[in-house]
VOFILUM-311991 format. One record per residue (C-alpha): y, z negated, x negated. Coordinates in steps of 0.1 Angstrom, whole numbers, plus 5000, padded with zeros to 4 digits. Layout:
BEGIN
YZX/...
***
This chain:
BEGIN
248024569167/245624779146/242624559144/241424569180/238024719189/237424919220/235124649234/238024389229/240424629246/238124649276/237624269277/241324199273/242424439300/239524389324/239224769324/236225009328/235325269302/235325589322/234625779290/233625639257/235025829227/234425809190/237825729176/238625379163/241925209169/243925249136/247525239149/249425039174/250025059212/252625279228/253725339264/255725649254/253625969252/256226119228/255425849203/251625889203/250125869168/246525939158/244425629163/246825449187/246425319222/248425489249/249025269280/250225459310/252925269328/254325399360/257825349375/260025489402/260925799383/257825849361/254025819360/252425769327/249125869341/250326229341/250726219303/247526039293/245426349289/248026499266/248126169246/244326189242/244726539227/247426419203/244826189188/245025859207/241925649202/242125519238/244225569269/244625299295/245225449330/245225339366/244625699379/242525979363/244426309359/243626609338/241126679310/240826419283/239826479247/236126369245/236826179213/239225949231/238125649251/239525639287/239925289301/240725269338/242424949353/243824859387/247324799374/248524909339/251424669338/249124379345/246724519318/249624539293/250524169299/246924059298/246424239265/249524079251/248423729261/245023799244/246623929213/249023629211/245823419207/244623639179/247923579159/247223199155/248422999135/251723179141/254822969147/256623089178/260223039190/260723129227/264323199234/266323249267/269823179281/272623329301/274423459271/274123459233/270323529233/270323829210/272823689185/270823359184/267623549180/269123749151/270323439134/267023249139/265123539124/267423549094/266823179088/263023199092/262723499070/263923279041/260723089044/258223289064/256923639070/258723649103/259423899131/261523909163/262124099195/263524439187/266924509204/266724359238/263124419247/263024089265/261724179300/258224199316/257524519296/259524439264/258024099258/254424219258/255324519236/257024279212/253924069210/251624369206/253724509178/253124189157/250424219131/247923949121/249123749092/252723719106/253723359101/256623319125/258023499155/261223479176/260623629210/263523669234/262923629271/265323759298/265323729335/267423799366/265123689394/263323369402/259823339388/260223599360/260123359331/256723189339/254623499330/256723569299/256223209287/252523249294/252423539270/254723399244/253223049243/256122899223/256022579203/259822569200/262122669229/265822759227/268122779257/271422929245/273522869277/273122819314/275923019328/276823249357/274923559348/272523679376/274223489403/273723789425/270023739425/269623359420/272523239441/273722939422/273922789387/271422519397/268922789405/269622959372/269122639354/265822579371/264622919361/265822899325/264122559322/260722729327/260822759289/261322379286/258422309309/256222549290/256422369257/253622139244/254221769238/254421819200/257022099205/260822099203/263322199230/266622309214/269922349234/273722299232/274621939237/277822029255/276222259280/276722139316/273022119321/272121949288/270721639304/268721849329/267222059301/266121739283/264621599315/262521909322/260421909290/257621699275/258621829241/261121659218/264721739229/267021869201/270621889213/273022059189/276822069184/278021729196/279221449173/276121249179/273721549177/271121579149/272521919141/276321959138/279022189124/281821999106/285222119093/285122459110/287522729097/287623059115/289023399105/288523759115/285823789088/283823489100/283623119101/282922859075/281722509082/279722219069/276222209084/274921859090/271221819098/269621479103/267121399076/268221689054/271921629047/274921859045/275622209032/278422459034/277722759057/279523089058/278923269090/279923639089/281223649125/284023459142/283923249174/283122889184/280223019205/278723199175/278922869156/276822709185/274422999183/274022939145/273322569151/270522659175/269022879148/269522609122/267722359144/264722599148/264622649110/264722269104/261822199128/259822479112/260222339077/263122539062/265322369036/269022329039/269522609013/267222839032/269022779065/272422839049/271223159032/269823289065/273023219084/275123389058/273123719061/272023779097/271424139108/273324109140/272624369167/275424619172/278224529196/278124149191/281624039183/281724259152/285224269135/286124579116/289324699099/290125049109/293325229100/295124899098/293824769131/291324479136/288724619160/286524369177/283324529191/281724299217/280624589239/276924509242/277124299274/279324059293/279223769317/281923519326/281023279298/280723539271/283923709283/285923389281/284523319246/285323659233/288923649246/289423299231/287923409198/290223709194/293223509206/292523259178/292323519150/294923469124/297023749109/297123989138/300524099151/299524149187/296324119206/295024369232/291924349254/290024649268/287824509295/285124639318/283124509347/280624219346/277424299365/274924099386/277523849399/277223929436/279823759458/281023559429/282123879412/285623899427/286523549415/284923599381/286923919375/290023749386/289423459362/288923709334/292423839341/293923499343/292223399310/293523709291/297023649304/297123279297/295923339261/298923549253/297523899250/300124159246/298424389271/295124429290/293624769298/290924739325/288325019329/286825069364/287725009400/285524699401/288024519380/291124549402/291224169406/291424139368/294524359367/296224179396/295723829380/297023949346/300224069363/300523749384/299823509355/302623639332/305123899342/305523999305/301924109301/301224479310/297924519328/296724869335/293724979356/292225309345/289225499357/287725649325/287325569287/289525859279/292325719301/291925379285/292225529250/295325729260/297025409274/296225209243/297625479220/301025419236/300825039230/299124959197/300424959161/298724889128/298324519123/297224459159/293824329170/291924499199/288924349218/286524579236/284224399260/282224459292/278724469307/276224709293/276624939324/280324959317/279825139284/282924999268/281925139234/282925489248/286525379249/286325229214/284825549200/287425759218/290225559201/288425499168/285925789162/284925659127/283225369144/280725589162/277225549147/276925929142/280325969125/278825959090/276226219098/
***
């Protein structure tokens, strides 16, 4: 966002110019005073442990063209414009909504779901980049702060965007959809994530379908045909429903063949025909994610060849079911996050890998499940045991039920409960041998990558430095 004037900034935020400087906006917007660049806008967000207003004067001295604050503090550089607003978060969101309008005629995919959001976003971006100058949400900047920052980092002339929207409370998606203004919606899954705050899957489905209700009549709502709430999603939108993955769907994956290195299948798209796809990641759920991406590409005018090329080369975010061969072991890194549906999918994917001698699972807690957490962790243990894993190492006291169910489900499966990543690595060293496959999986707060790096230091991002 480098083409905004100070007058436009004032109008978009509803702010008052307490001081009018001489600098023009020549760089983007930041909420991090450490990232201030000459000519940028610094917007002073405040939270429980920080107050951006305290850093605004320093940002002005670093060369910011404007600072947006809710409280005046310190001496500002006279060359910097000082904009005061009642609420800086509301100002950020208002500014993003205004900037979204300046980006027209951009084509926007708005994406949400209980699991698979980021992988589907990565695949959709890879497809669209075969045809368009396209951007997407960076990392997981998908909340009430991340979404407006994603929009505001998009430059004029961008032809397509894939913006991911997350939530864990009722009512959170509506303002995000108001900023994103999607023409195409994707709901990856409606699962059990966030039960702690929403109470039931029906409530989760209602909140996720905010995206479906936000679409225009000439838009498209894309979702898995086999999701429990598929019919509900279709009924919630005025856009054209596009279910994927069933035998009667307009987008299908035929003749699937899975290995540790990925999945091949024949992609069928109504009106376009068939083409072979090589997906560089294993798992039936990843195939579904790729079909969602393919459907978005189809409805945005991509050819079969462009869709297949994009799906073959997605830059998947770290920790999404990445299979790596290390010292004779197959290491499956799915450490980024976990909920009951993605946990089951990962366990099934690794269980189905061909060529491994034995399979081991290193599992951490799943967050935001509330009272459903005990049953969910117990089911995780039952699933691992029933799939024939040689052993399960569970990290964290929250997962005691997982360990108990593993032991009850099959007396032959060792299930160990340990407190730390180092203990987990030590336990595994006594069990694994070259030729085995090892899955690492847990919620973000569990930090399961620490166990993986303890056991396989070469996988650490800093190991090559």
